[in-house]
Every structure is written in structure tokens, then in C-alpha cells.
C-alpha positions in Angstrom: -24.1 -28.3 19.2 -26.9 -26.5 17.9 -27.3 -26.0 14.2 -28.2 -22.3 14.5 -24.8 -21.8 16.1 -22.8 -23.8 13.6 -24.9 -21.8 10.7 -24.1 -18.3 12.2 -20.3 -19.3 11.9 -20.9 -20.5 8.8 -22.0 -17.3 7.8 -19.4 -15.4 9.5 -16.7 -17.0 7.4 -18.3 -16.8 4.3 -18.5 -12.8 5.1 -15.1 -12.8 6.0 -14.0 -14.4 2.8 -16.4 -11.6 0.9 -15.1 -8.5 2.8 -11.4 -9.9 2.4 -12.1 -10.5 -1.5 -13.4 -6.7 -1.7 -10.6 -5.3 0.0 -7.9 -7.2 -2.5 -10.4 -5.7 -5.4 -10.0 -2.4 -3.8 -6.1 -2.7 -3.7 -5.7 -4.0 -7.2 -7.6 -1.2 -8.7 -5.5 1.4 -6.8 -2.3 -0.1 -7.8 -3.5 -0.2 -11.4 -4.9 3.3 -11.3 -1.4 4.8 -9.8 0.8 2.2 -12.3 -1.2 3.1 -16.0 -0.9 7.4 -14.8 2.8 6.7 -15.0 3.0 4.4 -17.6 5.8 5.0 -20.2 7.6 7.6 -17.7 11.0 6.4 -17.0 12.8 5.6 -13.5 9.6 5.8 -11.8 8.7 3.0 -9.4 5.5 2.1 -7.7 5.8 0.4 -4.1 3.5 -0.6 -1.5 3.9 -0.8 2.3 1.7 -1.9 5.1 1.3 -1.1 8.8 -0.6 -4.0 11.3 -2.2 -3.5 14.2 -4.8 -6.0 15.4 -7.9 -3.2 15.5 -6.4 -0.9 12.5 -4.0 -0.5 9.6 -2.8 1.1 6.9 -1.4 0.5 3.3 0.5 3.2 1.4 1.2 3.3 -2.2 3.9 5.6 -3.5 5.1 6.3 -6.8 8.9 7.3 -6.4 11.3 9.2 -9.0 14.5 7.2 -8.9 16.6 9.8 -10.4 15.6 12.6 -7.5 14.4 10.1 -4.7 11.3 12.2 -4.8 7.8 10.8 -3.9 5.6 12.1 -6.8 2.7 10.5 -6.2 0.8 9.0 -2.9 -2.2 7.0 -1.9 -3.0 5.5 1.5 -5.8 3.2 3.0 -6.3 3.9 6.9 -9.0 2.0 8.7 -10.3 -0.7 10.5 -13.1 -2.0 8.3 -13.0 -3.2 4.4 -15.1 0.0 3.7 -11.6 1.9 4.2 -10.6 3.4 0.3 -7.8 4.5 -1.0 -7.4 8.5 -0.9 -4.4 10.8 -2.1 -2.1 11.8 0.5 -0.5 15.2 -0.8 1.5 15.2 2.7 3.6 12.4 1.6 4.8 14.0 -1.5 8.1 15.1 -1.5 11.6 13.5 -0.2 11.8 10.0 0.4 14.0 10.2 3.2 11.9 12.5 5.3 8.6 10.8 4.1 8.1 8.9 7.7 8.5 12.6 9.5 5.5 13.9 7.3 3.2 11.3 9.0 1.1 11.6 12.1 -0.3 8.2 12.4 1.7 5.0 13.8 0.5 2.6 11.3 0.9 5.2 8.4 4.4 5.4 9.5 5.3 2.1 9.7 3.8 1.8 6.4 5.9 4.1 4.6 8.8 3.0 6.1 7.9 -0.4 5.0 7.3 0.9 1.3 10.8 2.7 1.6 12.5 -0.6 2.8 10.4 -1.9 -0.8 11.8 0.8 -3.1 15.4 0.2 -2.0 15.1 -3.7 -2.2 13.9 -2.9 -5.9 15.9 -0.3 -6.9 19.4 -2.1 -6.1 17.7 -5.1 -8.0 16.9 -3.1 -11.1 20.5 -1.3 -11.0 21.9 -4.8 -10.6 20.1 -6.0 -13.6 20.8 -3.3 -15.7 24.8 -3.3 -15.2 24.6 -7.0 -16.4 23.2 -6.1 -19.6 
């Protein structure tokens, strides 16, 4: 095996790790930003969902008011590279039950559906914990 080819493979691996870390940092900052903007507000849940595909994907962050089951804040990262960033998605704000109908992209629909399921799991867990107290 040629040493140049081996170096190329190692460089590709290192770049993959660096880009993964950058994307994770983007996600972490977005969740922190949304979480701190609703700190102290009662009955609000921050959930995330993802829609994966071979070439493109989507990650959505939703803040849901449990008393009305309405989405009060939504951001999404849609794209195929690490250069994708979270952007506000005002079309998702509204009733949680119809949020998947308001999306236009296939991966966004899958991400919103996943986040909705995450909300109901989290909500049921918190209601059960509150009942035990």
C-alpha cells in the first residue's frame, strides 16, 4: 500500500471527527440557547427529533407548552453538510398535533414526528413522577 494513500485515509478520518465535533457543538449551543430562553417557565418541555437519510437529514428542536400542547418555539437544522445551522421555523409554531402537516420536507416531517413522540414519553414520565410525590 502506498503511504500517500494511507495518509489520505488518515486525513479523511481526522476531518470526519473534527466535523462531527463541530456539528455536535452546534447542536449543544442551540439546545442551551432554547433551554435558557425558557428557564423558569412552568410546564415547558424542550424536545428534539431527527430525520435521517443517506445524503440529507434534519434535526428539530421544539419547546412545547404542556398545558396547551402547543409549540411555542421551534428551530431546525436541515442539510447535508456540517455547515448547516439551526434556524427558527415559525411554520412549526402552533398546535402539536398538526405540526407534521405544516412541514414541507420529508426529513423535517420525520424529525417533527420523532420530537412529538419524545414529548409524549417525557410528559408521561413527568406526570407519573409528580403523582408519586
